[in-house]
N, C-alpha and C positions, 0 to 999 in steps of 0.2 A: 382435164382442163384446170389450170391453176386459178384460184379465186382468193380474194381477201378472206382472212380468217373470220372476220366478223360477219361476212355474208354467209359463209359455210355454217357458222354456229346458228345464225338466224334461220337459215333454210332447214336446219335440223329440228327447229322448234324448241331449242334450248333456251334462247334468250333473244331479246330485241337486239338490233345492231348496236344501239347505244350501250346497252348492258353488256354486250359481247366485248366492246372496246374496253369497258371497265374491267372485265375478267382478264383480258390480255394484259392490261397495264398492271394488274395485281399479280401477274406471274402465274396465273392459274391455268393457262393454256400452253400446251407443248406440241411440237411437231417433230416426229421421229425421235422422241425422247429428249429434245432440247426445248428449254423455255422459249416461247415465241415472243416476238416484239410486235408492237402496233404497226400495221402496214404490211406485215408479212403475208405471203400467199402460200397456198398449198393445193395439191391435187387430191381430192378425197379418194380417188381410185388407186393412187400409188403411195400417198403419204399417210402416216399414222397420226391423226390429230386427236388430242385428248384434252378434256376439260376436267380439272381436279383428278387427273389420273385415269379417267374413264374414257374409253374410245367414243368418238363422236359418231353417231349413227342417225341418219335421217329416218323419221318414222315411215313405216311401210305405207300407211295411209294417214291423211290429215283429218283434222276436225275443223268444221266451220259452223259457227253459230251466230245467231242474232240475239242480242240482249236488249231488253227495254230498260235502259239505265234509269234509275230513279235519281232525283236530286239528292245531294248530300253524299254522293260517292265520287271518289277520284278514279281516273282512268290509269291506274298503275297497279302493279302486283303487290308492291309494298309501299308504305307511306311512313316516312320518318316522324311525321307529326301525329301519327296515331289515328288518322282519319280512316273511315271505312273505304274499302277499295272494291272495284268491280270483280277482282279475283274471288272475293268472298261469295259473290252471287253465282259464280260458275264453278265452284269447287267440286261439284258433283258431275261435271261434264266428261270426266274420264281422260282428260289430257291437260297439259299445262298450256294455257291459251293466253294470247297477247292481244290487246285492243288494237284495232286498225284505225289510227287517228285517235282523236280525243274529243270528249265533251267535258266542259269545265264543271266544277263542283256543283254549281247551281243550275246547270242545264240537264235536261232529261231526254229520253228518246232512244232512237235506234243506234246501237253500237255493234259493229261487227267484231268478232273475236275469232282467232285462228292460231294454229301452230305452223301454218304454211307461210314462212317468211317471204318467199318469192312473190306470192300473190299479195301479201300485205304491202310490200314495197311498191308493187305495181299500182295498187289502188291509192296509195298515199302520194305518189309522185305527181307533181303538177302537170307534167307533160301528157298525162292520160286524161286529164280534164273530167274526172268523175263527178257527176252532179251530186250535190248534197242539198237537201231541201229541209227548211226549217219553218215551223209555225211560231211566230213571235207575237206575244201579247205585249202591247206597248202603251205608254202614256205620253201625251204631247200632241202637237199639231201634225197629224198624219198627212193631211193634204199638202202642207208646206214641205214636209220631209220627203214626199215621194219623188219629186224631180231631182232631189239631191241623191237619193239612194239609187235612182235609175241612171244617173249621169256618171261622168268620170269621177272616180274617187281615188284617194291615196291613203295608205297606212304606212307609217314610219318612212315617209318620203318615197315610197315605191307605189306605182300605179296598180290598181286592182283590175282584174278582168271584169267586164260588165256583169252586174247581177240582174237577175230577173226578179222583180218585186211586184207582188199582186196584193191589192187591198181587199181583204175578205170582209171588211166591215167591222164596226164596233171595236176599233183599236186592235185589229188582228191583221198581221201581214203574213204572207207566204213568200219566203226568200229563198232563191236558188243560187248557190255559188258553186264553184268547182276548184277553189284554191285551198281553203281551209287554214288560213293563217290564224295565229293565236287570238282567240276570242273575236273572230272577224265580224260576225253578225252584230254582236253587242257593240263593238267599236264603230261599225258603220252607222248603227242607229244613233249612238251618242253624237257622232259627227253631224247627223242630220237633225239634232235637237230632240231626240226621242229617248225615253227611258224604258228599258226592257223589263217587264214585270215577270215574264216567263218565256223560256226558249226551249223548244222541243224539236229534235231532229225527227222528221217523219218519213224520210226516204233517203236512200243513198245508192248510187249506181244502178238505178232501176228497181231496187228492192223497196218494198213498202212495210212500214211498221205493223200494219194491220191491227188485230185485236189482242196482241200479246200484252198481258198485264204487266205493270211496272214491277221490276225486280225479277222477272221470269225470263227464261231463254228457251230457244228451240234451235234444232239443227236446220241448216239451209237445205232447201229442196234441190233436186238435180237441175231443174229449170232455172233456179236462182243462181246456182253455181255457174251454169252456162252463161248467164247474163253477165256475170263478173269476169268471165274468161278463164275459169278454172280448167286446168289441163285434163282432169279426170273427174267429171261431175258425178259419175255413177259410184265412185268409191269414196267412202267416208268412214272414219272410225265409228263403230256403233256405240257411241256414248249413251249412257243412261239418260233417258228423258226426265226432266224435272217433274 
C-alpha cells in the first residue's frame, strides 16, 4: 500500500512527521535511488525508501513509556535555544522516542513517549477525543471563573469542545479537555480571569500518573497499552528500566 513518505518515516520510529518533512525537503530521503519530493508516496513492500542512504525499516517491536516531565524541560528532541529537553530524561530507554503531544516549558506531569508513529498520530488527532486531565493551581476569583470555564469558549476565533472543570478547593482546579490546543488550559484560565501558578497533567487516555517521581519514566503495562488501543500490547522492546 502506497503511503506518504513522512508517514512511513514516522511509523518506522525515525522521526516525527514534521521532522520527516524537513528531511524530505533537505533532500535526505530517496525512493528507489532517486531523491524524493514532499508529497511523494511509496509502498514499503515494493519500494526502497532510504534516509541518508540507509534503508528505512520499521522496528520489530515498539517502545512505549510514561514520563513524569518536570518543569523546565521542552518536549522536543533538540532545542536550538539550548534548553533542556525530554530526550535527555529518556536517553537510557533503549530507543529513539518522540513525545505524544506536548507540555509547555513551565508545565509538568504525564507525558507519553514512543517510537510507534501510528499510535502517536491516533492519540493526537482531535477526532479520537482522548481525554487529558490537568491539575491547575490558580490565583484569582475561582467562583466567578467557573461558569466561564464550563461554558462555551473560543481560542483564536474557533470554538472549543466543552471542558469538564471541577473545583477541588483552595484555588485548585481539575480540568479535563480532549483537544490539546497550544497552551489551551492556561489560555482558558486567562480568559476567565485566572492566573495559573502551576499546571500538571495527571492523566491521559485513561492512564494515571500515579507515584512516578518527577524526571523518571517507566514502560507502559499491557493493560495500559490495551486502553490506548495498541495493536500488540504484549510486545514491547525490553528497554532498560531507569
